[in-house]
N, C-alpha and C positions, 0 to 999 in steps of 0.2 A: 682525430675526432671526436673519439667520446670525452675526452680530456675537455673539451671547448664547450660541449653538449651539460656534463654536468656541473660547470663554470657558469653555464647562462642561466642554468636553473636555477643554483647558488643567491648567484644575483637578484635576480627574478624575485626568490622567495624574500632575501633581504627587504629590496622594494616594497612588498605585499604588506609584511609586516611593519615597516615604518610609515605606509599612508595607514592603515588600520589605528595604529596608534594615534597618527594623527585627526584621524576620522573620529576616534574615542575622546581626545582631549575638545576638539571642537563642540562633541554633545556636553561633554559636562561645563562647560561654559558657555552655551547657550540659552536662556531663559526658556522657559514652559512657554509663554507669546510666541516667540522667536522659532522654535520647533514644532508645535500644536497649530492648529489652527483656532482663529482668535475667537470665545465662545461669545454668545448672544443668548441673549431672554435669562429663562431661570439656571441656563449651565455659566452664567455670567456670575453667576454671585462667589464673591470671593476671590476674584481671578485678580485684582490689581490692589496698587496700594495708593494710600494718599496721595502721597511727593510726586504721583505719576500727573496730576490734574493742580493745576494753577488755581487758586481762591479768586473770585470776581473782583474783592478787591486790588489783587495784584491787575487786573487787565483795564479797570477803571480807573485807576490810581492819575496814570497820565496818561495814556495812549488812545483809552476808547472811553473818554470821560465821557461823553453826552448818551452814547448807547446804555453805558451802566448806572446812568442817573433814571433813564427812560425806564429799564430794566429794575432797577428797585423798587418803581412802583407800579409793578406788573402782576398776576398772579402765580408768573414762572420766579420769581425772588421770593415768593410766599408757599409753594406746593407741600413743602412741607411741617411751616410753620404756621401757616392758615388756622385758625381757630379750630372752625369746623372740621378740618382735614387731624387735627391734633386728636378731638375728641373723640369722630369717628374711629380713628387707628387705635389708639390707644383704651376704649371704653367698649368700642365695640370688635374689630377684626381681631385683632391680639388673645383679648380672654376668648373669643367664637373658635379662634382657629387652635386655640391649648386646649379646647375640649373637645373638635369635632373635627378627625384625621382628614375627612372628604374636602375641608376648607382649610388645611392645616399650611397649605403651601401661602395663603396671604400674606403670614406674617412678616413674609420677607420678601415678596412680590409686592405687596403697598408701592415699598419705596423705590422698586424698577423702576418707577413713573414720579415719584413726587422727593425722593431723596437718594439719585441716581447715584452718583460718587460712592456713596457710604455702602448703598445696594455689594455694589462691584468689589468694595473692600470688605465686604463681608459682615458690616457693622451694623447688624439686623437683632432686634430690633435698635432702631439708633438710639441716641439719648432723647430724652424729652425735649424741646424748644428753650425754656428753658435752660438748659445745660450750655447751650450754647456752644456746641460741639460743630465738625463739618457737615453733620445733616443738613441745619439749619440754613446753607447755601442752595440748597431744593435744585430747581433746573437751572445751573449756572452757567458761566459763557461755558467754561472746559467742555462739561456736556455735552452741547451741542456741537460742538467745533472740533470735537475729535471723533464725531461719531463718519465710518464711513462709508456704510451701505446697512443694511439689512438682510437677514438669517430668512431663508424660505419666500414661499411665492404672495404671501397676504401680510402687510405690517399691524402687530397686534403685541399685546401684551410684553412691551418693552424692547422685540426683537429685534434692536439696533443694535448695532457691532461697533463698541468703543476702540478706538489704536491711537490711544496719546503717544505712540512711538517715547524718543527721546523728552517730552513733554516741551519739544521747539516746532513739531507741525502742526499744523491748525487746518481746517479744511471752510473751506469760504466759496461761494457762488461768484466772486468774482473774474477771478484769474491765478494762476502759478504765477510764484516769485517769493520774495523775502523783504521782510520788516527788520526792523533793528531787533526786534526780541525772538521771532518766531521765523519758521519756512511756511508757505502758504499753499495748498495745493487745489486747484480750480474741484468743485464739486459740485455736479448740478444736481444732485440728490438732495443737496442742502434746501434746495427752492422747491423740492416737489411734496406735493401732499401724499407721498408715501412716508414722507420723513415724518409728520404730523402723526400718520397715521398709527406707530409704530407705539405711540401712548395714548392715543385718538380713537383706538380699535381696543376693546377690552372682549376677552370670551372669560365666562366665567367657572370654576371647577366642574361646573355639570354642563359645560357646554354653549353655553348660551351667550349672545353676544350682547352685553351687559351695557357696553359702547361700540357706537357702530358711528362717532362724526364723520371719520375717513371714508369710511363703506357709503352712507347716505349720501356725500358728496359723489361719490363714484359713480353714482347710481342715478343722478340728478344730471341736471341741465347745465350746470356752469364746468365740469370736468369734461365734458366733448364739447365746450367752447375754449379750454384751455385755464380755464381761471381757477388760481393756485389756492390752497387755503392761505398762503404769505401775502396775493394779492389784496385780500383783506384785513388781515392780521398783521402785517408788518408791512403796511404801508409804505410806496417810494417817494423819495421827495431830493430835493438837491442840496448835499451835505455834504461833510468828511465823514469816513469812515473810521479815520481814527487821527488825533491831534496835528502829526505832523504830516499827515499824505495827502492825496491830492484831493481837490471836491469832484465829485460826480455828480451827474445829474440824476440818478436813480438810486442812491443811497435808501438800502433797508431800515424802514423805522424797526427798533426791536420794544413797539407798542403793547405785544399782543392783546389786545383788547377785545375782551369775549365775555361771558355770560358774567362776569362780576362789574362789569362796567354800564352804570347807567345810561349814559351815551350813547354807546353798543347798541344795547335792548330796547330802547325807545324809537318807536318809529317801524322799529322789524316788520310789523304788521300793518297793512293799511287794512281800515272796516268803515263802511257805511250802513247804515238804517233809512229804512223807508219803509213808508206803513202800502197798507191795501186800499187803504181810501183815506179821503184827507177831514170829511167833517161827519160826524157820527153823533148821535144819540144815547143818552145813558141809559146804561141794558143791554147796549148791542156790543157787537165784537169787532176786533181791529186786529188783525194781521200784522205783524210787522216780520220784515226779513234782517239778517245782516249780512252782509259779503264781508270776509277777511281773505284777502289776500298778502302770500308771505312772499314781497319784493324787496327782500332783503338779504336773507341769507341765503347759500351754498349747498345747505345740508339743513334738517329738519329744525322747525321749533317749536318747543325746547330740544337740544341734545346735549352731548353730555354725560354728566350724571343725571339723568332722567328721573331715578329713582326717587332722587332728592326733589327737582323742581314742580313746583306747579302754575300753570298758565292757567285764568279761568275769566270768562265773560259774564259780567255782571251787567243786567239791565234792568232801567228804574223810569219810570212815568212818575213827574212833578203836575198834579194838576193847579186852576188856576188860584186857589188858594194855601198851595204850598203841600197839599198831601202827596205822600209818596207811596205809590207803590212796584211792588219788585216782582216782575216777571221772570216765570222760570220758563227756561227752555222746552222747546216741544220735541219731545222722543222719536227718536228715528226708526226703534226697532232693530238697529243693527247687535250683533254677537255680544257681547261686553260690553255695551253699551252705558250698564251701571257704574260701572268705572270712571265714565267719561264727565257724569252729573253727581255735583255736590250732595252730599247725604248727611245723615247723623250715622256714620256708622264705626268700628274699630277697625284698628289694622295695627301692622307692626308688631303682633306677637312677637317674631322671633327674637327681637331687644331683650327679651327674658334668659336667652342664652346665656348672651356677656353678663347678665348684669343678676345671673344664677336664682333666677324666679320659674321655674317651671310653672307656675301657675300666671302670670304675667296675662294679663287680660287685652293689652294694648293700650292705642291713643286712641286718638278722634283720626279719622284716616285724611281726613281734607281740611278743613278748617277757614271754609269759607260759605258762604250763605246756601242754603240748602236750593238745589232746583237750576244753578250756574253752571252753564257747559266747562266742562275741562278738556285742554288740550293736553293728552298725554301718552303714555304708553305706560301698564302697570305692570311689575315684575311680581313675580308670585314665588314663595321657598317651595322648599318641596313637599311640605304640607298640603301648597295650595293657597296661603296665606299672602295678602300684599305684605309685600317688605322695602325696604330704603336699602338693605344690606347685599349691593349687588355680588359679593361673593357669597352670597346663600340664595341665588336666584339661578331656579330649576326649572322656572317656566317664564314665557310671556303673555301678555293680555293683547287685545286688541288696538292698533299701534293709529290712536287719533289723534298725531302729531299736525301740524303743517309742511308738509314737502316745500321744496324749493321752487317758487312762482305757481304755488297751488293757491286755489280760489275754495275755500269751503261759506256753504250758507246755511246757516242757522236761521229758524222762526221759531217766533214769541208770540201766541193765541192770545190777547189780554177780553178777556170778560169784565165792560166798565162795569163800575157798580152803580145801581139805581141814585145813588146819590152823589154822583162825581161831581163837583164844582165846573159850572158851564165856562166856556173861554178858552184861551191856549195852553193844549195842553204839552208839555215837553217829553220827549222820550230820549233817553241817554243810552248807549251802550258803552260800554269801559272796559279794554282786554288789560288785564293786570297780572303780575309775573311777580314771583316768589323764588329764589335760590333754593330756599329748603323750607317743606311743608311747617306750617306756625307749631301745633301739635308735638312734633318732634324736636324741634327745635328748643321750646319751653320745658318738656321732659329731659332733654339732656343737658338744658340750661346753658344753649349756644347763644353768645352775643346776639342780642337786637337785631344788629345791620344784616343777620343773616337772613332773616326774616322779613326783611324790609319790603312791600312793598313795591313795585314800580311801573308805572302806567305806560302800559308799552302804547295804548294810545286810546283816540274814544271819538265820538260823535253821535251829533244830536239829532233828532227830526222833532217834526211839531204835525199834531191835529187839533181839530176845532170841535170843542165837544158845545151841541147844540143844547141850548136851555128847552 
């Protein structure tokens, strides 16, 4: 009996040692990604290799030709190479990050949404666009179609989870299956607004929401009705998702049209102007009311890079002899209103940090006619100065943008000159939009198309000037 027990114990020990050795060998050959939880956000920096991701040209050369051509003319394909993004990153963000430990994270972090694969590889800062590195792929096919979800409760600051696996697995909204090139895993996440929120929500190093497009949508009426970002920015139509595949009645188009698309911006806001009296004599007063209705966006307008954008309303009256009169907006008296009315003031002094100019006085804040109403939310640096550098934003001003389905009323009081020409007077309200405030664009030598004025909408009314 004793011999049997010893024999059993001996055999058990041998088996345990053998099992341990096999387990150790498995650990050696497992990759870090297989053994540990896949990292997301800032923790994902340097965790991948370029060869784990296909180039967009590979995807678009024979299979997804149509989507590839759509993507090529969308901002997704220019998130890293676009002229303003390049200037902002290399001339402002990087030098600022190298001087200020508080914002040091942006040197790498900007690339989490503008050059995601380079970020994952740890290639930061990436080579400049003229070097034609893989950073130029920007937000490419494999960036989105290898994302399996996001980390945490709120999507923001590129906290998506990228799982390229063996390079042969792609996530898509339609269904699980196989194509000639890769496996397909059905992902409801890819057609959810939360997916978009991983980059279209951003918190600054100071804990301030400096991009909140997804959060704006979530708080608005469209989210409650089940309308997702993709319903407006990736509309569906009958077509093929791959050249050799089936035709579907609801193929998601890869248009991604938004803030840089004049056709998308125009008509976003409806406006109507009317007077309180139709016949008036010189020297009398007319009060005009303009109603502005956001009838198109599921988020606020403007949104996204709010620190860059400027939307303003200009009202002019033209009398029977062609004389032009500018009508400044009536003040409402709310806190922070000064930042919502065109003024002759300087701002953006914190650009001097990156420019090595501690005495930089700033540039004109608005670059529009004095007295025009601005629909914006001001961003402030740690010193309380208005900034266009979202990474240096420590506080926010009043949010005077137009929310989804919101109507704002603006008033303009016009004291008619004694010598105004009798006859018909035309009064026109015009709502304008610029992607980047003109004085900043001029200071940084940004190409003219970034300061292009897009007319969102206009409306006219008439009064009769009695002799």
